[in-house]
C-alpha positions in Angstrom: 32.2 -11.6 15.8 31.1 -10.9 12.3 32.0 -14.4 11.2 29.8 -15.8 14.0 26.9 -13.7 12.8 27.5 -14.7 9.1 27.6 -18.4 10.1 24.5 -18.3 12.3 21.2 -20.0 11.3 19.3 -18.7 8.3 16.3 -18.0 10.4 18.4 -15.8 12.8 19.7 -13.8 9.8 16.3 -13.4 8.4 14.9 -12.2 11.7 17.7 -9.6 12.0 17.0 -8.5 8.4 13.3 -8.0 9.1 14.0 -6.1 12.4 16.6 -3.9 10.6 14.2 -3.2 7.7 11.4 -2.2 10.1 13.9 0.2 11.8 15.2 1.5 8.5 11.6 2.2 7.3 10.9 4.1 10.5 14.1 6.1 10.2 13.6 6.8 6.5 10.1 8.2 7.2 11.5 10.3 10.1 14.3 11.6 7.8 11.9 12.3 5.0 9.6 14.4 7.3 12.7 16.2 8.7 13.9 17.0 5.2 10.5 18.2 4.1 9.8 20.3 7.2 13.3 21.5 7.8 13.3 20.6 11.5 14.0 17.7 13.8 11.1 18.4 16.1 7.5 18.0 14.9 4.3 16.7 16.4 3.7 13.0 16.1 0.1 11.9 16.8 -1.6 8.5 16.8 -2.5 9.1 13.1 1.1 9.2 12.1 1.9 6.1 14.2 -0.9 4.3 12.4 0.5 5.4 9.1 4.0 4.1 10.2 2.6 0.8 11.4 0.7 0.2 8.1 3.7 1.2 6.1 6.0 -1.2 8.0 3.5 -4.1 7.8 2.9 -3.7 4.1 6.6 -3.1 3.3 7.8 -6.2 5.2 5.0 -8.3 3.6 6.0 -7.0 0.1 9.7 -7.7 0.8 8.8 -11.2 1.9 6.7 -11.7 -1.2 9.3 -10.3 -3.5 11.9 -12.7 -2.0 14.2 -10.1 -0.5 14.9 -12.2 2.5 15.7 -15.3 0.4 18.6 -13.5 -1.3 21.9 -14.5 -0.1 24.0 -11.4 0.5 27.2 -13.0 -0.7 25.7 -13.5 -4.2 23.6 -10.4 -4.4 23.3 -9.3 -8.0 21.3 -7.0 -10.3 18.0 -8.9 -9.7 18.3 -8.2 -6.0 18.8 -4.5 -6.7 15.6 -4.5 -8.8 13.8 -6.3 -5.9 14.9 -3.6 -3.4 13.9 -0.8 -5.7 10.5 -2.4 -6.4 9.9 -3.1 -2.8 10.8 0.4 -1.7 8.5 2.0 -4.4 5.6 -0.2 -3.2 6.5 0.9 0.3 6.3 4.5 -0.8 2.9 3.9 -2.3 1.8 2.2 1.0 3.0 5.3 2.9 1.1 7.6 0.6 -2.1 5.5 0.8 -2.0 5.0 4.5 -1.3 8.6 5.1 -4.3 9.6 3.0 -6.7 7.1 4.6 -5.5 7.7 8.2 -5.7 11.5 7.5 -2.3 12.1 9.1 -0.5 15.4 8.9 2.3 14.0 6.7 2.9 16.4 3.8 2.1 14.9 0.3 5.7 15.3 -0.9 7.1 13.1 2.0 6.5 9.7 0.2 8.7 10.8 -2.7 11.5 11.9 -0.3 10.8 8.7 1.7 11.5 6.5 -1.4 15.0 8.0 -1.8 15.9 7.8 1.9 14.5 4.2 2.2 16.6 3.1 -0.8 19.6 4.6 1.0 18.8 3.0 4.4 17.7 -0.4 3.0 19.9 -0.9 0.0 23.3 0.5 1.1 23.8 -1.7 4.2 23.1 -4.8 2.1 25.8 -4.0 -0.3 28.2 -3.0 2.5 27.6 -6.4 4.2 28.0 -8.1 0.8 31.5 -6.5 0.4 32.5 -7.6 4.0 31.3 -11.1 3.3 33.2 -11.3 0.1 36.4 -10.0 1.8 36.0 -12.6 4.6 35.5 -15.5 2.3 37.9 -14.4 -0.5 40.4 -17.2 0.4 37.7 -19.8 -0.1 37.0 -18.4 -3.6 40.6 -18.8 -4.6 40.5 -22.5 -3.8 37.6 -23.1 -6.3 38.2 -24.9 -9.6 37.9 -22.6 -12.6 35.3 -23.5 -15.2 34.2 -22.0 -18.5 30.6 -21.5 -19.5 29.8 -21.8 -23.2 26.9 -19.5 -24.0 26.0 -16.0 -23.0 22.2 -16.2 -22.9 19.9 -16.3 -20.0 20.7 -19.9 -19.2 24.4 -19.2 -19.1 23.8 -16.3 -16.8 21.7 -18.5 -14.5 24.3 -21.2 -14.5 27.0 -18.7 -13.6 24.9 -17.5 -10.6 24.2 -21.0 -9.4 27.9 -22.1 -9.7 28.8 -19.5 -7.1 27.6 -21.8 -4.3 29.5 -24.8 -5.6 33.2 -25.7 -5.6 33.4 -24.2 -9.1 34.3 -20.7 -10.1 33.1 -19.4 -13.5 35.9 -17.4 -15.2 
């Protein structure tokens, strides 16, 4: 089943990622409020729903702009981590601003807690899926021809990353 999902069309995978991120943002906000208030039950008014809607919309737009949905999970590296962290921090700022302008009853400390929970809910599954994909396709990686890259600068690093999608394996 996982192989079928991983081999599906890119647009399908992107749609699943966007849907998951919207759900993860909602869950991260709920968890942040629960941690702050110390309870699972609290009043949710239309102001909080507007804040959530704005936060999701801005966050998904920022994730798209930063290229988070263009990253191929199999080859996720340090730049993708920086993209996730940047996107989540901007999402936290969007939460704080939308909460202020909508005059919702969300405590001011929630955006800080939200950033840590959103990093957990958005970043961790991507690395988990990356490890599953690398395990599923490990045999294919062993069939690649080994090559050596001369040079350790930025260009050599970019070449090593781009060779991961070819029949060559930098060693």
